[in-house]
Structure formats: C-alpha cells, structure tokens
C-alpha positions in Angstrom: 122.7 122.5 98.1 124.6 120.7 95.4 125.6 123.9 93.5 126.7 124.9 97.0 129.2 121.8 97.4 130.5 122.2 94.1 131.3 125.8 94.8 133.0 125.0 97.9 135.1 122.1 96.6 136.3 124.6 93.6 137.2 127.0 96.0 139.1 124.9 98.2 140.6 123.0 95.3 142.4 126.2 93.9 143.3 127.3 97.5 145.2 124.2 98.2 147.0 124.0 94.6 148.1 127.6 95.1 149.4 126.8 98.7 151.4 124.1 97.2 153.2 126.3 94.7 153.3 129.5 96.6 153.0 128.7 100.4 150.4 128.7 103.2 150.6 132.3 104.1 150.3 133.7 100.8 147.3 131.5 100.0 145.7 132.8 103.0 146.2 136.3 101.9 145.1 135.6 98.4 141.9 133.7 99.5 141.3 136.1 102.3 141.4 133.5 105.0 143.7 132.5 107.9 146.8 130.2 107.6 145.2 127.7 110.0 142.3 127.3 107.6 144.6 126.9 104.6 146.6 124.4 106.5 143.6 122.5 107.4 142.5 121.7 104.0 146.0 121.2 102.5 146.3 118.3 105.2 143.0 116.9 104.3 144.0 116.9 100.3 147.1 115.5 100.9 145.7 112.6 103.1 142.4 111.8 101.2 142.7 113.5 97.9 139.9 115.4 96.3 137.4 113.7 98.6 139.1 115.5 101.6 137.9 118.9 100.3 134.1 118.1 100.9 132.7 119.0 104.1 132.5 116.3 106.9 129.8 115.1 108.7 129.3 116.6 112.1 127.3 113.8 113.4 128.7 112.9 116.9 130.0 109.1 116.9 128.2 108.4 120.0 124.8 109.8 121.0 124.0 108.9 124.6 120.4 109.8 124.2 119.8 107.4 121.3 116.8 105.2 121.5 117.8 101.6 122.5 117.7 98.9 119.8 115.1 97.0 122.1 112.6 99.9 121.9 113.1 100.5 118.3 112.4 96.9 117.4 109.4 97.2 119.5 108.0 100.2 117.8 108.8 98.9 114.5 106.9 95.5 115.2 103.9 97.5 116.4 103.9 99.9 113.2 103.9 96.8 111.1 100.8 95.2 113.0 99.1 98.4 112.9 100.2 100.6 109.7 97.2 102.8 109.9 98.3 104.4 113.4 100.5 107.2 113.3 103.5 107.8 115.6 101.6 109.7 118.5 98.6 107.0 118.4 101.2 104.0 118.6 102.9 105.7 121.6 99.7 106.1 123.1 98.0 102.9 122.6 101.3 100.7 123.3 103.0 103.0 125.8 106.2 103.3 123.9 108.8 105.0 125.8 110.1 107.4 123.0 109.0 110.6 121.5 107.1 111.0 118.4 109.6 112.7 116.6 112.0 109.7 117.7 109.3 107.2 116.1 109.2 108.9 113.0 112.6 108.9 112.5 112.9 105.2 113.1 109.9 104.6 110.7 111.4 106.7 108.1 114.8 104.8 108.3 112.8 101.3 108.0 110.5 102.8 105.1 107.6 102.4 107.2 105.9 106.0 106.6 102.9 105.9 104.7 101.5 108.9 102.3 98.1 109.7 102.8 96.0 108.5 100.0 94.3 111.1 97.7 90.5 110.9 97.4 90.5 109.5 93.8 93.1 106.7 95.0 90.7 105.6 97.7 87.7 105.6 95.2 89.5 103.6 92.8 90.6 101.3 95.8 86.8 101.0 96.9 85.8 100.3 93.0 88.1 97.4 93.0 86.5 95.8 96.2 83.1 96.3 94.8 84.2 95.0 91.2 85.0 91.8 92.9 81.6 91.2 94.2 79.7 88.2 93.0 76.9 89.6 90.5 73.4 90.2 92.3 74.6 89.6 95.7 75.0 93.1 97.0 72.4 95.7 96.7 71.9 99.3 98.1 68.5 100.7 98.5 67.1 104.2 99.2 64.4 106.4 98.4 64.2 109.5 96.3 61.8 112.6 96.7 60.6 113.7 93.3 58.7 116.5 94.9 61.7 118.9 94.9 62.4 118.7 91.2 61.4 122.0 89.3 61.0 120.6 85.8 58.9 117.5 87.3 56.8 119.2 90.1 54.4 120.8 87.7 53.8 117.6 85.9 53.6 115.5 89.1 50.6 117.8 90.4 48.7 118.0 87.2 48.7 114.2 86.2 49.1 112.9 89.8 52.5 111.3 88.9 54.4 109.5 91.8 56.0 111.5 94.4 58.7 109.1 95.7 61.0 106.6 94.0 62.3 103.5 95.6 65.5 102.7 94.3 67.6 99.4 94.4 71.0 99.5 92.9 73.0 96.1 92.1 76.7 97.3 93.2 78.7 94.8 91.0 77.3 95.6 87.8 75.6 99.0 88.8 72.2 98.2 87.3 69.4 99.9 89.0 65.7 99.0 89.7 63.0 101.5 90.2 59.6 101.5 91.8 57.3 104.3 92.7 54.5 105.5 95.1 52.5 108.6 96.3 53.6 108.1 99.9 57.0 107.5 101.7 56.2 104.6 104.2 57.4 101.3 105.3 54.6 99.5 103.6 55.8 100.5 100.0 59.4 99.8 101.1 58.4 96.4 102.0 56.4 96.0 98.9 59.3 97.0 96.7 62.2 94.8 98.3 59.6 91.8 98.5 58.8 91.9 94.9 62.4 92.5 93.8 63.6 89.3 96.2 61.0 87.4 94.3 62.3 88.4 91.2 65.9 87.2 92.0 64.3 83.9 93.1 62.6 83.5 89.9 66.0 83.9 88.3 67.6 81.1 90.5 69.7 83.8 92.5 70.4 82.2 96.0 68.8 84.9 98.2 70.8 83.4 101.1 73.9 85.2 99.6 72.0 88.5 99.2 72.9 91.6 101.2 70.6 94.5 101.0 71.9 97.6 102.5 70.0 100.6 103.6 70.1 103.7 105.6 68.4 104.3 109.2 65.2 105.7 107.6 62.0 104.6 109.3 60.5 103.3 106.0 63.5 100.5 106.2 62.9 99.7 109.9 65.5 102.0 111.1 65.4 102.7 115.0 62.7 99.8 115.2 63.3 97.7 118.6 60.9 94.9 117.9 60.8 93.8 114.3 57.5 92.6 112.5 57.3 89.6 110.7 55.3 91.5 107.9 58.0 94.4 108.2 61.0 95.4 105.9 63.6 93.8 108.0 62.1 90.4 108.5 60.7 90.3 105.0 64.4 90.3 104.0 65.6 88.3 106.8 62.9 85.6 107.2 62.5 82.1 106.4 61.2 82.8 102.8 64.3 84.6 101.5 67.0 84.4 104.4 68.8 87.1 102.7 70.8 89.9 104.8 69.9 93.4 105.8 72.5 95.6 106.8 72.2 99.5 108.1 74.7 102.2 107.0 76.9 103.2 109.9 75.5 106.3 111.7 77.0 109.7 110.3 78.5 108.0 107.2 76.8 109.4 104.5 79.2 107.9 101.8 78.1 104.5 102.9 75.1 104.4 100.2 77.3 106.3 97.5 76.4 104.0 94.6 72.6 104.4 94.9 72.9 108.1 95.6 75.2 108.5 92.2 72.2 107.1 90.3 69.8 109.6 91.9 71.9 112.3 90.9 72.2 111.0 87.3 68.5 110.1 86.8 67.5 113.7 87.6 69.3 115.1 84.4 68.9 112.0 82.3 65.4 111.4 82.8 63.0 113.7 85.1 64.7 117.0 83.6 64.8 115.5 80.0 61.2 114.2 79.6 57.7 115.4 79.6 54.6 113.1 80.3 51.1 113.5 79.2 49.7 110.5 81.6 50.6 108.3 84.4 50.8 105.5 82.0 53.1 107.4 79.9 55.3 108.1 82.7 55.5 104.5 83.6 56.4 103.6 80.1 59.0 106.1 80.2 60.5 105.1 83.3 60.5 101.2 82.3 62.3 102.5 78.9 64.9 104.5 80.9 65.7 101.7 83.2 66.0 99.1 80.6 68.4 101.5 78.6 70.5 102.2 81.8 71.0 98.4 82.6 71.6 97.0 79.1 72.8 99.9 76.7 74.3 103.0 79.0 78.3 102.8 79.5 79.1 103.7 83.0 82.4 105.6 83.5 83.1 104.5 86.8 83.2 100.8 85.7 85.4 101.1 82.6 82.7 102.4 80.3 80.6 99.3 80.4 77.1 98.6 80.7 75.6 96.4 83.4 74.9 93.9 80.9 78.5 93.7 79.4 79.8 93.4 83.2 77.2 90.4 83.9 78.4 88.6 80.6 82.2 89.1 81.8 81.6 87.9 85.3 78.7 85.4 85.3 77.3 84.3 81.8 75.3 81.6 83.3 72.8 84.4 84.9 69.9 84.9 82.8 70.4 88.7 81.1 66.6 89.1 81.3 67.1 89.5 84.9 67.6 93.1 84.0 63.9 93.2 83.0 62.4 93.9 86.3 60.0 96.5 85.2 59.2 99.7 87.4 55.5 99.8 88.9 53.4 102.0 90.9 53.2 100.5 94.2 49.7 101.7 94.7 48.6 99.2 92.1 50.6 96.5 93.5 49.6 96.5 97.3 46.1 95.5 98.0 44.1 98.2 99.6 41.0 96.7 101.7 39.7 100.2 102.4 38.9 101.7 105.9 41.5 102.1 108.6 43.2 98.8 107.7 46.9 98.4 107.0 47.4 97.8 103.3 48.0 94.1 102.5 51.1 92.9 100.5 50.0 90.3 97.8 51.0 86.8 98.0 54.0 85.8 95.3 52.7 87.1 92.1 54.0 89.6 89.9 51.7 92.7 88.8 
C-alpha cells in the first residue's frame, strides 16, 4: 500500500509539472487521462503543495448511524469491568444497544482488545501463582496404578511388589512424597494422608494453613454424602489437624497437573530404569529416588532448582529434614485385626 501511494504521488507530481509548462490538454494527452482530472490535481497542488497530490479520505464528515457517545461510554465501562468477555457476550449480558462489530470498533479505538494468550504464557502465569505459595501449605494428592507398567509388571508379580502408589506433591517447592499398597482403597489413602499430616506437625508446620487437593475418586471420599470421622475427608478437616480438603472441579483434568507430572517423570526415571530383587530392595530404592528428587534433582519448570534449593530461598526456618519422609508399604503401616473387620489405623506413631 505504501508503494502504491508513492507511485501515485510520483505520477501526479510529473503530470502537474508538465501541465504548468505545456498546458492542461497536452498533459491529459501525455498522461492518457482527461483534462478534468489534470485540472483537479493541478488545483490541489497549487493550494496544498505536495500534500495535495495524495488521496484524500472519503470518510463522511457526518455519520447518522454512528453509535451515540453515551452508549460508547457504557460499552467501554462494562468492558473494563469484565475484560474477559468478548463483544457478543457483553452485548448479551448487559443488553447493550449496538452490534458486535460496532463494539469491537469501539474497543479497538480504546485499546481494550485482548489477544488470547498462548498456552505457554498461561502456564508461565500459573507457575508464578504457585511459586508465590508459602512452602508446605499447598499439596496435590493422587494415586498411580503400577500394574500397567510393562517393565515393572513382571517384577511385581514375581516379588509381590506394590500395585499402587499414593503420591503427595508439595506445590510450592515441587517435592514429592510416596507411599505404596497392594490395593486401591479409602483405608490406605486415609492412612497415607494421616501419616503425612503427622509428619508436618512434627516439623512445626501449622496444619490449619494446609490445603490438600484431590480428584473425586472414591478413595478420597469423592461422591460421599455422609463423611465418617475415620474417613479421608474428616481425617484432614477434623479437630486434630484442621486442614482443608478441596476437590478438583468436575471435568477439569489439568487441576492436578503438578502431581500428574511427577507420575509421568517417575516412570522413566525409576520404574523403567531400576530392577528389584525383593520387597525390601524396592522400598530402599524408592526411598533413595524420593530423597534424590527432593534434595538434588533440578526441576526445569522451577528455574532448574531442586525442592531443597527452593525451600532454602523461601523459608530457611523450615527444617530441611522435612524432606526425609520415607516411603512405606501401607500394608505394614495399618493394623489388621483379621476376619471381616475393617483395618484399624494406628495411633500417632511413625512406622
């Protein structure tokens, strides 16, 4: 378009200077146009100089259909209150008497249009929010099925290794804490979270500030109408710990993204990389992997720093030994009275 403007200007400039010397009609013949056209550009050149040789705007000086200023001001005010709404949504919700094209024109003139963020930008914003959390106050908990890991399955069957992993991830530093069982049940999930909250309490973490986030699985009391005092939910929110248990919103698979990411990582770094000779060997290696992950391993999503490094930067008053919460096999942690009785959770003690 710029090139076109320069070309038109050059042609008109040559034409009016030819007309000044040789006359209007010879200029019309020379430039293959009409005398009227030559006269128009010559008059504009004589009145406005070189600027007169550019095209003038054809925008009407008066537009009877222009949106009244009062409506423009109302649309601008509602846009600033709800910047996440598009033009159509604003018109629908606030009954604005204008078209969506007019609304978009108004918003563009006021620099109120927002570009949709790229996925990586949204992730970076979310990471910044999580990085601002106080250490050891926000946790995500989930279970991992180990029976569908090809390199682990044969060893699990031969040695009787755990079939399920109960994972708790600390959101601020990225640390993970593991426990295991042969079954997926509310009893084991409750034992895991009770043992973990007691661990936090021993390290002087105020459990009233702790928030545990889970999905709606039955092992986490998801879908339960009447919570039991010895169940998962009330173990967290009961008088002993007074923590908070939050469920992921329905149909929101990314809500537990932090704990899901360590599930993906542990497959390649541990289950596919290690071989085991016994249950005891498995638990020793699981403890070693967790210790390495929490103390030494650099996390790319957290600025290539380990959880220990992040904790030292954020709160040096928290004892770093808090990362030494060893994985256990929950079968040995829970008291089994035998028969058809429900397994009993132990009193406050570490096994």
